C-alpha positions in Angstrom: -2.2 8.9 5.4 -0.9 7.5 8.6 2.0 5.2 9.4 1.2 2.3 11.7 4.2 0.3 13.0 3.7 -3.4 13.5 6.0 -5.5 15.7 8.9 -3.1 14.8 9.4 -5.0 11.6 7.1 -3.4 9.1 5.5 0.0 8.3 1.8 -0.3 7.4 0.6 2.7 5.5 -3.1 3.6 5.3 -5.3 6.6 5.7 -8.9 7.7 5.5 -9.2 9.6 2.3 -5.7 9.0 0.7 -6.0 5.2 0.5 -9.4 5.2 -1.3 -9.3 5.5 -5.1 -12.3 7.0 -6.9 -13.9 6.6 -10.4 -16.5 9.2 -11.4 -16.6 10.5 -7.8 -17.5 7.0 -6.4 -15.1 5.0 -4.2 -13.6 2.2 -6.2 -10.8 0.6 -4.1 -9.0 0.7 -0.8 -5.2 0.6 -0.8 -3.0 -0.6 2.1 0.8 -0.8 1.8 3.4 -2.6 3.9 7.1 -2.0 3.9 9.8 -4.0 5.5 12.0 -1.8 7.8 15.1 -3.8 6.7 14.5 -2.4 3.2 12.8 1.0 4.1 14.6 2.0 7.3 12.6 5.3 7.7 9.1 6.3 6.6 7.0 9.1 8.1 3.6 10.7 7.4 5.1 13.4 5.3 6.7 10.9 2.9 3.6 8.7 2.9 1.4 11.7 1.9 3.6 12.3 -1.2 4.9 9.6 -3.6 6.3 6.6 -1.7 7.4 5.1 -5.0 9.5 8.3 -5.8 11.0 8.1 -2.2 12.0 4.5 -2.7 13.5 5.0 -6.2 15.0 8.5 -5.9 15.9 9.0 -2.2 16.7 5.4 -1.2 18.0 4.4 -4.6 16.0 1.2 -4.6 16.0 -0.4 -8.0 12.5 -2.0 -8.4 12.9 -5.0 -10.8 9.4 -6.4 -11.3 6.3 -7.2 -9.3 4.1 -10.2 -8.7 0.4 -9.8 -8.7 -2.0 -12.2 -6.8 -5.8 -12.0 -7.2 -8.8 -13.4 -5.3 -12.5 -13.0 -4.9 -14.0 -12.6 -1.5 -16.3 -10.5 0.6 -15.8 -7.0 2.1 -15.0 -6.7 5.8 -16.5 -4.0 7.9 -13.6 -1.5 7.4 -13.5 -2.0 3.6 -17.3 -1.7 3.3 -17.2 1.6 5.3 -14.4 3.1 3.0 -16.3 2.0 -0.2 -19.8 3.0 1.1 -21.0 -0.5 0.6 -22.4 -3.3 2.8 -20.3 -5.8 4.8 -20.0 -9.1 2.9 -20.7 -7.4 -0.5 -18.5 -9.0 -3.2 -14.8 -8.1 -3.2 -12.1 -8.4 -5.8 -8.8 -8.3 -4.0 -5.3 -8.1 -5.5 -1.9 -8.0 -3.9 1.2 -6.6 -5.6 4.6 -7.5 -4.3 7.5 -5.4 -5.6 10.8 -7.2 -6.0 14.0 -5.3 -6.3 17.7 -5.4 -6.2 18.6 -3.3 -3.2 22.2 -2.3 -3.7 24.1 -3.2 -6.8 27.8 -4.0 -6.6 28.2 -3.3 -10.3 
């Protein structure tokens, strides 16, 4: 995993082997994650290589309420095709998950 900072506003998390999920030893999907620095003030490679979800809920005490899921069909770009060992422009099923949470409760 590696942490890539973008415009000082978000953390982008991705990595060569760690972001690819496998089924029966074949690459199945590529994961990329983005975190707002206003919500997640600190994130490093050590945290990213473990469970970011546990870090958010246990260390930062972020209460994740629910998520929205958006799906679309498209074509693989060059980077995704390389990760999945497929051809550029092969079919792609893309989904995005947005976690919504209550950051700090006053109750």
